[in-house]
Structures are given as C-alpha cells and as structure tokens.
VOPAGU-2260 file (C-alpha; in pm, 1 decimal, decimal comma):
REM VOPAGU-2260
SITE   aa  ch    i         X         Y         Z
SITE  UNK   A    0    -142,9    3534,0    -376,1
SITE  UNK   A    1     198,0    3244,3    -365,5
SITE  UNK   A    2      24,5    2990,5    -111,4
SITE  UNK   A    3     252,9    2744,2      44,4
SITE  UNK   A    4     114,5    2422,1     168,2
SITE  UNK   A    5     275,6    2199,0     378,9
SITE  UNK   A    6     234,5    1869,1     211,9
SITE  UNK   A    7     449,6    1626,5     493,5
SITE  UNK   A    8     175,1    1439,5     573,8
SITE  UNK   A    9     -23,9    1383,6     249,3
SITE  UNK   A   10     178,2    1221,9     160,6
SITE  UNK   A   11     192,0     919,2     331,9
SITE  UNK   A   12     162,9     622,6     176,0
SITE  UNK   A   13    -118,5     480,9     386,4
SITE  UNK   A   14    -330,6     809,0     514,1
SITE  UNK   A   15    -597,4     796,2     798,2
SITE  UNK   A   16    -630,9    1008,4    1031,3
SITE  UNK   A   17    -468,5    1393,6     962,3
SITE  UNK   A   18    -272,4    1223,0     637,8
SITE  UNK   A   19    -643,9    1145,6     517,5
SITE  UNK   A   20    -755,8    1536,6     581,6
SITE  UNK   A   21    -461,5    1641,6     459,7
SITE  UNK   A   22    -432,1    1483,0      82,5
SITE  UNK   A   23    -846,4    1592,1      83,9
SITE  UNK   A   24    -768,9    1909,6     116,4
SITE  UNK   A   25    -479,0    1915,5    -101,2
SITE  UNK   A   26    -670,2    1708,5    -380,2
SITE  UNK   A   27    -995,7    1995,3    -349,4
SITE  UNK   A   28    -769,4    2339,7    -350,0
SITE  UNK   A   29    -596,7    2177,3    -684,4
SITE  UNK   A   30    -936,1    2210,5    -842,7
SITE  UNK   A   31   -1033,1    2559,2    -720,8
SITE  UNK   A   32    -811,6    2691,3   -1024,9
SITE  UNK   A   33    -719,7    3030,4    -799,2
SITE  UNK   A   34    -411,1    3153,9    -693,5
SITE  UNK   A   35       7,1    2984,8    -709,3
SITE  UNK   A   36      50,9    2605,6    -508,5
SITE  UNK   A   37     394,0    2506,6    -406,3
SITE  UNK   A   38     364,2    2171,1    -220,4
SITE  UNK   A   39     632,5    2106,1      28,7
SITE  UNK   A   40     704,3    1762,7      65,0
SITE  UNK   A   41    1062,2    1651,3     151,3
SITE  UNK   A   42    1021,5    1340,1     -87,5
SITE  UNK   A   43     875,3    1280,1    -397,9
SITE  UNK   A   44     533,5    1318,3    -417,4
SITE  UNK   A   45     296,7    1008,7    -446,5
SITE  UNK   A   46     182,2     877,8    -762,7
SITE  UNK   A   47    -202,9     946,8    -665,2
SITE  UNK   A   48    -109,9    1320,7    -523,7
SITE  UNK   A   49    -236,9    1600,3    -778,1
SITE  UNK   A   50     -61,6    1659,3   -1071,0
SITE  UNK   A   51     160,0    1930,8   -1143,0
SITE  UNK   A   52      52,2    2266,1   -1334,4
SITE  UNK   A   53     160,9    2565,1   -1339,2
SITE  UNK   A   54     -32,6    2721,7   -1034,8
SITE  UNK   A   55      40,9    2405,3    -858,4
SITE  UNK   A   56     439,8    2299,6    -838,4
SITE  UNK   A   57     572,0    2110,4    -569,0
SITE  UNK   A   58     916,0    2183,5    -432,1
SITE  UNK   A   59    1128,7    1867,3    -250,1
SITE  UNK   A   60    1312,8    1967,7      71,1
SITE  UNK   A   61    1518,9    1766,2     340,7
SITE  UNK   A   62    1588,6    1624,6     537,5
SITE  UNK   A   63    1279,6    1475,7     630,2
SITE  UNK   A   64    1372,2    1459,6     990,8
SITE  UNK   A   65    1273,3    1744,9    1211,4
SITE  UNK   A   66    1064,6    1856,7     889,6
SITE  UNK   A   67     891,5    2149,7    1065,1
SITE  UNK   A   68    1255,2    2294,9    1233,5
SITE  UNK   A   69    1509,9    2237,0     945,2
SITE  UNK   A   70    1395,6    2078,6     634,2
SITE  UNK   A   71    1103,7    2314,0     551,7
SITE  UNK   A   72    1172,0    2666,0     735,6
SITE  UNK   A   73    1512,9    2673,9     435,6
SITE  UNK   A   74    1290,0    2679,9     180,5
SITE  UNK   A   75    1010,3    2871,5     279,2
SITE  UNK   A   76    1277,8    3143,5     338,1
SITE  UNK   A   77    1431,2    3078,2     -13,2
SITE  UNK   A   78    1048,5    3175,6    -174,8
SITE  UNK   A   79     885,0    3429,9      69,4
SITE  UNK   A   80     515,2    3315,6       6,0
SITE  UNK   A   81     232,2    3516,0      91,3
SITE  UNK   A   82     100,6    3277,2     360,6
SITE  UNK   A   83     189,0    2891,2     460,2
SITE  UNK   A   84    -120,5    2647,2     529,2
SITE  UNK   A   85       0,9    2325,0     797,4
SITE  UNK   A   86    -262,5    2088,5     758,7
SITE  UNK   A   87    -114,2    1989,1    1064,9
SITE  UNK   A   88     -81,5    2013,7    1472,1
SITE  UNK   A   89     298,8    2202,1    1334,3
SITE  UNK   A   90     397,8    2472,3    1188,2
SITE  UNK   A   91     734,1    2576,7    1058,2
SITE  UNK   A   92     955,8    2753,1    1323,4
SITE  UNK   A   93    1216,1    3065,0    1264,1
SITE  UNK   A   94     976,0    3224,3     892,4
SITE  UNK   A   95     857,7    3527,1     876,0
SITE  UNK   A   96     575,8    3372,1     648,7
SITE  UNK   A   97     213,6    3427,9     807,6
SITE  UNK   A   98     144,5    3076,0     895,9
SITE  UNK   A   99    -272,8    2897,5     962,1
SITE  UNK   A  100    -282,5    2546,7    1087,4
SITE  UNK   A  101    -565,4    2262,7    1115,2
SITE  UNK   A  102    -591,1    2127,6    1478,1
SITE  UNK   A  103    -815,4    1788,1    1429,6
SITE  UNK   A  104    -858,3    1751,9    1854,1
SITE  UNK   A  105    -703,8    1752,2    2150,6
SITE  UNK   A  106    -783,1    1460,4    2281,2
SITE  UNK   A  107    -448,6    1421,5    2395,1
SITE  UNK   A  108    -420,0    1684,0    2648,0
SITE  UNK   A  109    -819,0    1507,9    2754,0
SITE  UNK   A  110    -663,8    1114,3    2813,1
SITE  UNK   A  111    -269,5    1184,8    2796,7
SITE  UNK   A  112    -196,6     889,9    2938,4
SITE  UNK   A  113    -322,7     688,6    2621,5
SITE  UNK   A  114     -55,7     837,3    2448,6
SITE  UNK   A  115     323,7     752,3    2373,9
SITE  UNK   A  116     527,4     945,8    2566,4
SITE  UNK   A  117     740,6    1099,4    2271,6
SITE  UNK   A  118     436,7    1095,3    2096,8
SITE  UNK   A  119     273,8    1353,8    2352,6
SITE  UNK   A  120     549,1    1559,8    2468,1
SITE  UNK   A  121     552,7    1653,1    2074,8
SITE  UNK   A  122     131,7    1690,3    2070,2
SITE  UNK   A  123     150,6    1923,0    2429,2
SITE  UNK   A  124     434,3    2123,4    2334,6
SITE  UNK   A  125     462,9    2172,3    1973,8
SITE  UNK   A  126     119,2    2253,7    1935,4
SITE  UNK   A  127      68,1    2486,6    2167,1
SITE  UNK   A  128     384,9    2667,0    2008,0
SITE  UNK   A  129     204,2    2667,4    1655,8
SITE  UNK   A  130    -107,5    2780,8    1812,9
SITE  UNK   A  131      30,8    3080,2    1944,3
SITE  UNK   A  132     196,8    3192,3    1617,9
SITE  UNK   A  133     -15,5    3121,5    1386,3
SITE  UNK   A  134    -287,4    3353,7    1262,4
SITE  UNK   A  135    -561,1    3092,7    1218,1
SITE  UNK   A  136    -629,7    2779,5    1286,1
SITE  UNK   A  137    -834,3    2543,1    1097,2
SITE  UNK   A  138   -1016,9    2192,6    1271,5
SITE  UNK   A  139   -1332,6    1992,9    1200,8
SITE  UNK   A  140   -1595,5    2040,5    1454,9
SITE  UNK   A  141   -1719,1    2266,9    1666,3
SITE  UNK   A  142   -1658,4    2017,4    1969,9
SITE  UNK   A  143   -1298,4    2056,4    1848,1
SITE  UNK   A  144   -1344,0    2444,6    1811,8
SITE  UNK   A  145   -1502,2    2529,0    2172,0
SITE  UNK   A  146   -1146,9    2244,3    2307,9
SITE  UNK   A  147    -906,7    2502,7    2130,2
SITE  UNK   A  148   -1035,5    2805,7    2262,1
SITE  UNK   A  149   -1016,3    2622,5    2566,9
SITE  UNK   A  150    -706,0    2441,5    2540,8
SITE  UNK   A  151    -532,1    2776,5    2404,7
SITE  UNK   A  152    -653,9    3066,6    2503,4
SITE  UNK   A  153    -755,9    3198,0    2172,7
SITE  UNK   A  154    -957,9    3421,2    2041,5
SITE  UNK   A  155   -1304,2    3257,7    1820,7
SITE  UNK   A  156   -1212,1    3478,7    1552,5
SITE  UNK   A  157    -929,0    3290,3    1458,5
SITE  UNK   A  158   -1062,7    2941,0    1468,7
SITE  UNK   A  159   -1261,3    2807,0    1173,6
SITE  UNK   A  160   -1482,8    2537,7    1159,6
SITE  UNK   A  161   -1362,3    2321,1     778,7
SITE  UNK   A  162   -1599,1    2025,9     783,5
SITE  UNK   A  163   -1452,3    1719,6     625,6
SITE  UNK   A  164   -1577,0    1593,9     302,8
SITE  UNK   A  165   -1698,9    1269,3     230,0
SITE  UNK   A  166   -1506,5    1121,4     -88,7
SITE  UNK   A  167   -1543,6     717,5    -181,4
SITE  UNK   A  168   -1344,8     569,4    -445,8
SITE  UNK   A  169   -1532,7     523,9    -818,8
SITE  UNK   A  170   -1382,3     169,7    -874,3
SITE  UNK   A  171   -1514,4     -25,4    -565,8
SITE  UNK   A  172   -1364,0    -324,4    -500,7
SITE  UNK   A  173   -1549,9    -656,0    -339,4
SITE  UNK   A  174   -1428,7    -743,1     -28,9
SITE  UNK   A  175   -1412,7   -1088,5      31,5
SITE  UNK   A  176   -1791,6   -1188,3     207,0
SITE  UNK   A  177   -1692,8   -1175,1     582,9
SITE  UNK   A  178   -2140,3   -1348,5     664,6
SITE  UNK   A  179   -2302,8   -1131,1     890,9
SITE  UNK   A  180   -2050,6    -908,9    1140,9
SITE  UNK   A  181   -2036,4    -569,2    1294,6
SITE  UNK   A  182   -1796,5    -355,5    1177,9
SITE  UNK   A  183   -1516,3     -83,2    1353,7
SITE  UNK   A  184   -1276,4     161,6    1127,1
SITE  UNK   A  185    -995,5     319,1    1316,9
SITE  UNK   A  186    -630,4     315,3    1442,3
SITE  UNK   A  187    -583,1      54,7    1665,7
SITE  UNK   A  188    -519,2     297,0    2043,7
SITE  UNK   A  189    -604,2     363,3    2347,0
SITE  UNK   A  190    -929,2     615,1    2297,1
SITE  UNK   A  191   -1090,7     418,9    1948,3
SITE  UNK   A  192   -1261,5     207,7    2304,6
SITE  UNK   A  193   -1204,4    -164,4    2081,2
SITE  UNK   A  194   -1142,7    -350,5    2414,5
SITE  UNK   A  195   -1467,6    -194,9    2580,6
SITE  UNK   A  196   -1647,2    -255,7    2247,4
SITE  UNK   A  197   -1501,9    -580,3    2168,2
SITE  UNK   A  198   -1662,9    -657,7    2610,8
SITE  UNK   A  199   -1983,6    -564,6    2481,3
SITE  UNK   A  200   -1958,4    -773,1    2176,5
SITE  UNK   A  201   -1873,9   -1091,4    2392,8
SITE  UNK   A  202   -2235,6   -1001,5    2627,6
SITE  UNK   A  203   -2506,0   -1021,8    2278,7
SITE  UNK   A  204   -2248,1   -1273,5    2113,4
SITE  UNK   A  205   -2431,2   -1559,2    2155,7
SITE  UNK   A  206   -2763,7   -1429,9    2083,8
SITE  UNK   A  207   -2622,8   -1371,8    1766,4
SITE  UNK   A  208   -2504,4   -1700,2    1687,6
SITE  UNK   A  209   -2324,4   -1583,6    1305,9
SITE  UNK   A  210   -2271,5   -1264,0    1393,0
SITE  UNK   A  211   -1833,6   -1096,1    1438,7
SITE  UNK   A  212   -1737,0    -833,8    1510,1
SITE  UNK   A  213   -1492,5    -685,4    1227,2
SITE  UNK   A  214   -1219,8    -409,3    1317,8
SITE  UNK   A  215   -1065,9    -204,0    1035,9
SITE  UNK   A  216    -731,3     -13,6    1101,5
SITE  UNK   A  217    -390,2     -43,5    1167,2
SITE  UNK   A  218    -170,0     -41,6    1474,8
SITE  UNK   A  219    -187,9     236,4    1679,4
SITE  UNK   A  220       4,3     289,6    2004,5
SITE  UNK   A  221     -39,5     127,3    2310,8
SITE  UNK   A  222    -244,5    -151,3    2060,4
SITE  UNK   A  223    -144,8    -455,7    2327,1
SITE  UNK   A  224    -477,8    -473,0    2558,0
SITE  UNK   A  225    -719,1    -477,2    2245,8
SITE  UNK   A  226    -539,6    -769,3    2052,6
SITE  UNK   A  227    -563,0    -953,7    2372,8
SITE  UNK   A  228    -889,7    -869,4    2440,4
SITE  UNK   A  229   -1100,4   -1130,7    2220,2
SITE  UNK   A  230    -913,3   -1433,3    2446,9
SITE  UNK   A  231    -990,0   -1237,6    2695,3
SITE  UNK   A  232   -1345,2   -1204,9    2701,8
SITE  UNK   A  233   -1386,4   -1585,8    2490,9
SITE  UNK   A  234   -1465,4   -1472,1    2179,1
SITE  UNK   A  235   -1135,3   -1481,7    1992,3
SITE  UNK   A  236   -1294,0   -1714,3    1711,8
SITE  UNK   A  237   -1521,1   -1426,4    1650,0
SITE  UNK   A  238   -1325,8   -1085,0    1630,2
SITE  UNK   A  239   -1125,9   -1035,9    1302,0
SITE  UNK   A  240    -836,2    -761,8    1297,2
SITE  UNK   A  241    -843,5    -658,4     908,1
SITE  UNK   A  242    -543,1    -409,2     970,2
SITE  UNK   A  243    -524,7    -186,3     704,0
SITE  UNK   A  244    -764,6    -214,2     406,9
SITE  UNK   A  245    -725,7     -18,5      86,9
SITE  UNK   A  246    -993,4     274,5      20,1
SITE  UNK   A  247   -1165,3      70,5    -276,3
SITE  UNK   A  248   -1233,8    -168,6     -87,1
SITE  UNK   A  249   -1405,1      57,5     227,6
SITE  UNK   A  250   -1742,3      94,1      78,1
SITE  UNK   A  251   -1826,7    -269,8      61,4
SITE  UNK   A  252   -1734,5    -375,5     438,8
SITE  UNK   A  253   -1932,2     -55,1     470,7
SITE  UNK   A  254   -2226,1    -164,8     279,9
SITE  UNK   A  255   -2233,9    -477,3     390,8
SITE  UNK   A  256   -2192,8    -479,0     744,7
SITE  UNK   A  257   -2490,6    -522,0     975,2
SITE  UNK   A  258   -2396,3    -213,8    1245,9
SITE  UNK   A  259   -2114,2      12,8    1226,6
SITE  UNK   A  260   -1981,6      77,4    1621,5
SITE  UNK   A  261   -1743,5     361,8    1712,8
SITE  UNK   A  262   -1798,7     395,3    2060,9
SITE  UNK   A  263   -1464,1     602,4    2106,7
SITE  UNK   A  264   -1361,2     797,3    2420,9
SITE  UNK   A  265   -1304,7    1176,3    2209,6
SITE  UNK   A  266   -1367,5    1225,6    1855,9
SITE  UNK   A  267   -1295,5    1553,9    1694,3
SITE  UNK   A  268   -1494,7    1459,3    1403,3
SITE  UNK   A  269   -1549,2    1023,1    1329,1
SITE  UNK   A  270   -1512,3    1020,5     937,7
SITE  UNK   A  271   -1558,1     670,1     950,2
SITE  UNK   A  272   -1916,7     744,7    1059,1
SITE  UNK   A  273   -1976,6     981,5     793,7
SITE  UNK   A  274   -1843,7     680,2     585,9
SITE  UNK   A  275   -2097,5     416,7     696,0
SITE  UNK   A  276   -2424,4     649,2     752,0
SITE  UNK   A  277   -2388,9     683,9     337,3
SITE  UNK   A  278   -2449,6     321,1     267,3
SITE  UNK   A  279   -2777,7     363,5     516,9
SITE  UNK   A  280   -2536,7     129,8     768,8
SITE  UNK   A  281   -2671,3     217,6    1116,1
SITE  UNK   A  282   -2419,5     371,4    1322,8
SITE  UNK   A  283   -2361,5     311,4    1741,9
SITE  UNK   A  284   -2131,5     608,7    1851,7
SITE  UNK   A  285   -2069,0     784,6    2187,1
SITE  UNK   A  286   -2228,3    1041,7    2332,0
SITE  UNK   A  287   -1986,0    1280,1    2368,1
SITE  UNK   A  288   -1713,3    1437,2    2145,6
SITE  UNK   A  289   -1754,5    1577,5    1820,2
SITE  UNK   A  290   -1957,9    1227,7    1736,8
SITE  UNK   A  291   -2370,5    1371,6    1840,1
SITE  UNK   A  292   -2252,6    1644,3    1664,1
SITE  UNK   A  293   -2146,2    1446,0    1332,0
SITE  UNK   A  294   -2468,1    1154,6    1353,0
SITE  UNK   A  295   -2717,6    1349,7    1423,4
SITE  UNK   A  296   -3076,4    1194,1    1457,1
SITE  UNK   A  297   -2917,6     911,9    1276,4
SITE  UNK   A  298   -2702,8     802,0    1545,7
SITE  UNK   A  299   -2781,2     531,5    1814,0
SITE  UNK   A  300   -2600,1     668,5    2096,5
SITE  UNK   A  301   -2412,3     466,3    2388,7
SITE  UNK   A  302   -2236,9     569,2    2683,8
SITE  UNK   A  303   -1854,6     494,5    2585,6
SITE  UNK   A  304   -1736,3     398,2    2984,3
SITE  UNK   A  305   -2018,5     151,3    3010,5
SITE  UNK   A  306   -1998,1    -147,1    2848,0
SITE  UNK   A  307   -2393,5    -260,6    2866,3
SITE  UNK   A  308   -2467,1      55,5    2746,5
SITE  UNK   A  309   -2239,7     -26,4    2408,0
SITE  UNK   A  310   -2423,0    -363,4    2430,6
SITE  UNK   A  311   -2748,7    -232,2    2416,3
SITE  UNK   A  312   -2739,9      -8,8    2177,0
SITE  UNK   A  313   -2556,1    -295,3    1975,7
SITE  UNK   A  314   -2852,3    -501,2    1969,8
SITE  UNK   A  315   -3078,9    -162,7    1913,7
SITE  UNK   A  316   -2849,5    -135,2    1535,0
SITE  UNK   A  317   -2944,0    -498,4    1486,5
SITE  UNK   A  318   -3327,1    -564,3    1546,2
SITE  UNK   A  319   -3389,7    -276,3    1331,3
SITE  UNK   A  320   -3589,2    -101,4    1518,7
SITE  UNK   A  321   -3610,7     315,9    1356,1
SITE  UNK   A  322   -3363,9     160,0    1068,4
SITE  UNK   A  323   -3631,6     295,7     739,3
SITE  UNK   A  324   -3604,7     641,8     964,8
SITE  UNK   A  325   -3244,7     660,7    1053,9
SITE  UNK   A  326   -3124,0     555,5     721,3
SITE  UNK   A  327   -3329,9     883,8     574,0
SITE  UNK   A  328   -3157,8    1096,7     891,4
SITE  UNK   A  329   -2823,9     952,8     762,9
SITE  UNK   A  330   -2847,0    1062,9     385,3
SITE  UNK   A  331   -2968,2    1355,4     432,1
SITE  UNK   A  332   -2689,5    1429,1     705,0
SITE  UNK   A  333   -2405,6    1327,7     448,1
SITE  UNK   A  334   -2506,6    1603,8     186,3
SITE  UNK   A  335   -2366,1    1873,5     501,1
SITE  UNK   A  336   -2044,8    1764,7     444,6
SITE  UNK   A  337   -1819,0    1797,3     160,4
SITE  UNK   A  338   -1437,5    1820,0      78,3
SITE  UNK   A  339   -1545,9    2085,4    -217,5
SITE  UNK   A  340   -1652,7    2321,8      73,5
SITE  UNK   A  341   -1397,9    2256,5     313,1
SITE  UNK   A  342   -1151,0    2371,6      63,1
SITE  UNK   A  343   -1387,2    2637,3     -26,3
SITE  UNK   A  344   -1375,4    2761,9     294,9
SITE  UNK   A  345    -999,6    2677,5     356,4
SITE  UNK   A  346    -886,5    2877,1      44,9
SITE  UNK   A  347   -1100,3    3191,0     175,4
SITE  UNK   A  348    -897,3    3150,3     501,8
SITE  UNK   A  349    -528,7    3133,9     333,3
SITE  UNK   A  350    -634,7    3421,6     121,0
SITE  UNK   A  351    -784,9    3645,3     371,1
SITE  UNK   A  352    -417,5    3582,7     670,5
SITE  UNK   A  353    -228,4    3626,0     269,7
SITE  UNK   A  354    -332,9    3957,4     218,8
SITE  UNK   A  355    -362,5    4069,0     606,8
SITE  UNK   A  356    -712,9    4093,4     650,2
SITE  UNK   A  357    -637,2    3793,1     957,0
C-alpha cells in the first residue's frame, strides 16, 4: 500500500506538543517494515528524521506558506497515494485521496479567549473542515475522543484513540544543579495555568526556604502575565524560566525534581506527566480533562482554578505522604503507553482507510 504522510510538524527543529507526537509516530511507523511510505515536507528533512530507504522516501514540495492549500495538494495529485495521513489538525485541500487526521484536543473551543485571534480562526475553521471530510480521526485520550465527537458530531467509529508513548533519549546529559525544586514543563500559554501555579508556590515558599519553582517551556502566546507573575507574588528570586531544554537534558530535570506539577486547565494528554512518572517523581495534576486518565492512581489531584487547592497538593507531594505507593502505581501506569503500540494502531487505521474498509 502506498501511504502518504504530511511531515510538516514532525520536521520542526524544536518539537513540542503536536510536533513531538508527529515525529514519534513517524519514527515508529518507519520501524514497522510494512507498506510504502512517502513523507511530504516543505523543506529538506531534519538530520534526526528517519533515514530514507526503498520503502521510506521524502518529497519536498513548496511553498511552505499555506502548505495544506497548495504545496501538499499539488504533490499528492501527482503521486496519487492510497491514503494520506496528516498528524495535525489540518488535512490537505482539493485532493481525492482518502484522508486521516489527528486531533490532540479541542481546547480552542473550550477556552477561545486563551488563543490569539489568527490561531483561533485556523483551529476553529480548518479543523472543522478537516474533521468533516476525514475518513478517520486519531486522538490521544478517551477524554479527547468524547470532546471531538461532541464538537464535530462525528460517529464514534471514526474516532480512534492511540495513546502516545514514552521515549527517553538513550544518552542522557546532566543538567546544572538547581538545588531543591518543583518542576513544571509546557509551552508558556494561559491554559497551562502557570500563573496560578506560581501564586500557589508563593503561598508555600516560606515553609520550604531552599525550594524553587522551575518552569521549562518556550514562549507560546499570551505569556506576558506568566512572566510577570513571580514579581507580582513576591517570589521573583524563587522562580526560574528555562525556555526550551534539549531532550537529552529533560530526564535529569525530571529525576532530580522534588515534585512535578501540571495543574493545567485543559490537556488532551499531558506527556510531561507521564515522563515525570517514569522517574517515580510525585505528580500534582488537575482533576479535569485527560489528566486523571493518564496519571491514574499515581496522581495527586487539585482543582486547577483554586489556588489554595494547588498549594495543598504541592505540600502533600513535598511531605512525602504515600510517595512509595504512588511511585509503584506510576511504574505500572507508564507501561501502558508506548509509541510502538501507537504506531501499530495508526498503521492499522491507515491500511483500513487505504483499502476502503473504513
């Protein structure tokens, strides 16, 4: 079977969120040894993309701007694959090829005020179009599946959950010692709820004098309030923003953290939570969206819009209550999520769509 893949997001230099998902799915699809894959890109593949073989090839198609409207559709029309997989919210226009897409979450519908106007317009309108014409929609949690079905009125059979996996670099670099710290990882944007996390930390900081709050993540949108929060709450010398951290340095940060916290308002999955759990680090997470589904018995749950609840959750994690039991639960839970399984499930869907069974 001739399978086409939109590699736009997977080919990003610094991958987070959907870019990370797309890259890992491509990486493990490459290992299946089945079918013929052609990955379409608007520029040359990054050096860490899967190496080209007889069954895995790349095609560069320009222009990069309005990729799903022009560059990708023209290339697909010339090649006529059996199916096209877009591991993004947007599928190519103007093609007859059966399409499969991936939707991480629909947070833009739940919290539209937390998105820039241009991004919101694309997410709302382009995703609705893509969901309407795609033969199948892959997503990353049962929570997201329910939200997609409700938002786009699609049949449950068309929405398939393929949980992301956990991949840590084989060679792990040490990170400069940060002392005792609470860690949080995510793009700086409102729905990550960093402002409330910083306020919650300010309420317990005096109780733990050496402790700092370390936030790892590149600037996304509407991040100004987040950067101003430490000064606002009097902990500007106790909060550190590390921007983007290389993948090989993240394990060291997770491993040495006293607590990992992600009291997000909305998560389609929450991969950093799984990564922290793999090191037995206590995780403090929201009791909403997909996070209870991911952390299960390993999580300490808080109300994300209640600063006092977040503060109490941090204290519970720091005091070490039930730490060993949660660590054991984390090890069991982490084993449920692998990229190999996600890629295998993805391939099954693509083969069904490509052969007309779905």
